C-alpha positions as CSV (number, residue, x, y, z in Angstrom):
1,M,11.4,-181.9,133.1
2,R,10.5,-185.0,131.2
3,I,10.0,-188.3,133.0
4,L,9.6,-191.8,131.5
5,L,7.3,-194.2,133.3
6,I,7.6,-197.9,132.4
7,E,4.6,-199.6,134.0
8,D,2.3,-202.3,132.6
9,D,-0.5,-201.8,135.1
10,E,-2.8,-199.3,133.4
11,G,-4.4,-198.1,136.7
12,I,-1.1,-197.4,138.4
13,A,0.4,-195.9,135.2
14,E,-2.6,-193.5,134.8
15,M,-2.5,-192.5,138.5
16,V,1.3,-191.8,138.5
17,A,1.2,-190.0,135.1
18,D,-1.7,-187.8,136.1
19,G,-0.1,-186.9,139.5
20,L,3.3,-186.1,137.9
21,K,1.6,-183.9,135.3
22,E,-0.2,-182.0,138.1
23,A,3.3,-181.5,139.6
24,H,4.3,-179.9,136.3
25,F,6.4,-182.7,134.9
26,T,6.1,-183.9,131.3
27,V,5.4,-187.7,131.3
28,D,5.7,-190.4,128.7
29,V,4.4,-193.9,129.6
30,A,5.6,-197.2,128.1
31,P,3.7,-200.5,128.9
32,D,6.8,-202.7,128.6
33,G,10.6,-202.7,128.7
34,V,11.2,-202.9,125.0
35,T,9.0,-199.9,124.3
36,G,10.6,-198.0,127.1
37,L,14.1,-198.6,125.8
38,E,13.0,-197.5,122.3
39,L,11.7,-194.2,123.8
40,L,15.0,-193.7,125.7
41,T,16.9,-193.8,122.4
42,C,14.8,-191.0,120.8
43,E,14.0,-188.7,123.8
44,I,16.1,-187.2,126.6
45,Y,14.6,-187.9,130.0
46,S,15.5,-186.5,133.4
47,L,14.4,-189.6,135.3
48,L,13.0,-193.1,134.8
49,V,10.3,-194.6,137.0
50,L,10.7,-198.4,136.3
51,D,8.3,-201.2,137.3
52,L,10.2,-204.4,138.1
53,M,7.7,-207.0,136.9
54,L,7.1,-206.2,133.2
55,P,6.0,-208.4,130.3
56,G,8.8,-209.6,128.0
57,M,11.8,-207.7,129.4
58,D,11.7,-207.1,133.2
59,G,12.8,-204.0,135.1
60,W,16.1,-205.6,136.1
61,S,17.0,-206.3,132.4
62,V,16.0,-202.7,131.4
63,C,18.2,-201.2,134.2
64,R,21.1,-203.5,133.4
65,R,20.9,-202.6,129.7
66,L,20.9,-198.9,130.4
67,R,23.9,-199.1,132.8
68,T,25.8,-201.3,130.3
69,Q,25.2,-198.5,127.8
70,R,26.6,-196.0,130.4
71,N,23.3,-194.2,130.4
72,P,23.4,-192.2,133.7
73,I,19.6,-191.5,134.0
74,P,18.4,-191.7,137.6
75,I,16.2,-194.8,138.0
76,L,13.5,-195.3,140.6
77,M,12.3,-198.9,140.7
78,L,8.7,-199.8,141.6
79,T,7.8,-203.3,142.7
80,A,5.3,-205.4,144.6
81,R,8.2,-207.6,145.7
82,N,9.5,-206.1,149.0
83,T,12.2,-208.5,150.0
84,V,15.7,-207.3,151.0
85,E,17.2,-209.5,148.3
86,D,15.1,-207.8,145.6
87,R,16.1,-204.3,146.8
88,I,19.8,-205.2,146.9
89,A,19.6,-206.8,143.5
90,G,18.0,-203.6,142.0
91,L,20.5,-201.3,143.6
92,E,23.5,-203.4,142.7
93,I,22.6,-203.3,139.0
94,G,22.3,-199.6,139.0
95,A,18.9,-198.4,140.3
96,D,19.1,-195.3,142.4
97,D,16.1,-195.8,144.6
98,Y,13.4,-198.4,145.3
99,L,9.8,-198.0,146.3
100,S,7.4,-200.9,147.2
101,K,3.8,-201.2,146.0
102,P,1.4,-200.1,147.2
103,F,2.8,-196.7,147.7
104,D,1.5,-193.2,148.6
105,F,1.9,-190.8,145.6
106,G,3.2,-188.1,147.9
107,E,6.2,-190.4,148.8
108,L,6.8,-191.2,145.2
109,L,6.9,-187.5,144.3
110,A,9.2,-186.7,147.2
111,R,11.6,-189.5,146.1
112,I,11.6,-188.3,142.5
113,R,12.4,-184.7,143.5
114,A,15.1,-186.0,145.8
115,L,16.7,-188.0,143.0
116,L,16.5,-185.0,140.6
117,R,18.2,-182.7,143.2
118,R,20.9,-185.3,143.8
119,D,21.5,-185.8,140.1
120,K,21.8,-182.1,139.5
121,S,24.2,-181.6,142.4
122,Q,26.4,-184.5,141.5
123,R,26.5,-183.8,137.7
124,A,30.0,-183.1,136.7
125,C,30.9,-179.6,135.6
126,I,33.6,-181.1,133.4
127,L,32.5,-183.7,130.8
128,R,35.4,-185.8,129.5
129,V,35.4,-188.0,126.4
130,G,38.9,-189.2,125.7
131,D,41.1,-186.1,125.6
132,L,38.1,-183.8,125.0
133,E,37.0,-181.7,128.0
134,V,33.7,-179.7,128.1
135,D,33.5,-177.3,131.0
136,T,29.7,-176.8,131.3
137,R,29.9,-174.1,133.9
138,H,32.1,-171.8,131.8
139,R,31.2,-173.2,128.4
140,H,34.9,-173.8,127.7
141,V,36.0,-176.6,125.4
142,T,39.5,-178.1,125.0
143,R,40.9,-181.1,123.2
144,A,44.4,-182.3,124.1
145,G,44.8,-179.1,126.1
146,K,44.1,-176.8,123.2
147,E,41.2,-174.4,123.5
148,I,38.4,-174.7,120.9
149,S,36.2,-171.8,119.9
150,L,32.5,-172.7,119.2
151,T,29.4,-170.9,118.3
152,L,26.4,-171.2,120.7
153,R,24.7,-173.8,118.6
154,E,27.9,-175.8,118.2
155,Y,28.5,-175.7,121.9
156,T,25.0,-176.8,122.9
157,L,25.2,-179.6,120.4
158,L,28.6,-180.7,121.7
159,E,27.6,-180.5,125.3
160,A,24.5,-182.7,124.7
161,L,26.6,-185.3,122.8
162,A,29.2,-185.3,125.6
163,A,26.6,-185.5,128.4
164,H,25.1,-188.6,126.6
165,E,28.4,-190.2,125.7
166,G,27.9,-193.3,123.6
167,Q,24.2,-192.7,123.0
168,I,22.7,-191.9,119.6
169,L,21.0,-188.5,119.4
170,S,18.7,-188.2,116.4
171,R,18.4,-185.0,114.2
172,E,14.9,-184.5,115.4
173,L,15.8,-184.8,119.1
174,I,18.7,-182.3,118.6
175,Q,16.4,-179.8,116.9
176,E,13.4,-180.1,119.1
177,H,14.8,-180.8,122.6
178,I,18.3,-179.4,122.6
179,W,18.1,-176.4,120.3
180,L,14.3,-176.0,120.9
181,D,14.0,-175.2,117.2
182,E,11.5,-177.1,115.1
183,E,11.6,-174.6,112.2
184,S,15.1,-175.0,110.9
185,Y,15.9,-177.0,107.8
186,S,16.4,-180.8,108.2
187,N,20.1,-180.5,107.2
188,T,20.9,-177.8,109.8
189,V,22.1,-180.5,112.3
190,D,24.2,-182.1,109.6
191,V,25.9,-178.7,108.8
192,H,26.7,-178.1,112.5
193,I,28.0,-181.7,112.9
194,A,30.4,-181.1,109.9
195,Q,31.6,-177.8,111.6
196,L,32.1,-179.6,114.9
197,R,34.1,-182.3,113.2
198,K,36.5,-179.7,111.7
199,K,37.0,-178.2,115.1
200,I,37.0,-181.3,117.3
201,D,38.3,-184.1,115.2
202,A,40.5,-182.6,112.5
203,G,44.1,-183.3,113.1
204,H,43.5,-186.0,115.7
205,P,44.0,-189.7,114.8
206,V,41.1,-190.7,117.2
207,K,37.7,-189.4,115.9
208,L,35.1,-188.8,118.6
209,I,32.1,-187.7,116.6
210,H,30.4,-190.6,114.9
211,T,27.5,-190.9,112.4
212,V,25.1,-193.8,113.0
213,Y,23.5,-193.9,109.5
214,G,19.7,-193.9,109.7
215,F,19.7,-192.9,113.4
216,G,21.8,-189.9,114.2
217,Y,25.0,-189.0,115.9
218,A,27.0,-190.0,118.9
219,L,30.1,-188.8,120.7
220,K,32.3,-191.6,122.0
221,N,35.9,-192.7,122.4
222,P,36.3,-195.8,120.2
223,S,39.1,-197.1,122.4
224,H,36.5,-197.7,125.2
225,T,35.0,-201.2,125.3
226,E,31.8,-202.0,127.0
C-alpha cells in the first residue's frame, strides 16, 4: 500500500518514512501542503499522514481541500498542538484520526493499520455515479438499470474512475498503478476510454466520462455541484 506523508520537519519525516517502509508500506514524502496536493493528483494513495503546522498551506487547509473535492482518502493528522479545540476542528473538517506530537512510532503504525482496516470494511461494494452502478464484488456494471458488458481492462479502468469520482486520473497513473502495465503504447488508455464512452455514455444525454485536456480523465456527474 502507498502512503503519503506531508511533514515539514525533516527528522520526523525521515523517522516516520523509514518506519513505514520497514513495515512494508510504500511511502512518498512532501514537505508542504501544496506539494502534497500535487502528488495526490498524480498518484493513488491508501492513506494520508498529514502534519497540521505546515509552511504556506496548513494541514487544515489541505484536509478541507481534499474533502471539498470529495476525496475519501483516510487522513491521520499529526500536530504538536494538543488542545481539545484543535482535535475537534480537525475531525470536523474531515480528518479520520488525530495523533499528538511527540508520539511513539508503534502507536502511529497501529493507528494507520486501524484506519486502513476501517476504510476497507466500510468501502462500498456498489459505486454509484449518477445512474451508473459498479458492483465491485461481482464486477457487474449497469447504467439506468441496463447491464453493460466490459472487458477486464475496461472494467478495471471504470472501477478506478468511479472509486475516485471527480478526480483526474492521468494516463501514466492508469497504466502504471491501475493496470500495472508500463509497456503498453501511450494511446492504449485513450483507446479504452473511447470504448468505455461507447458503452457507458452513448445514448445518454448526461455524459459521465470527461477528458481534462493535458491532465487525464475523470468520471463525474456534471449535475453535481461542489
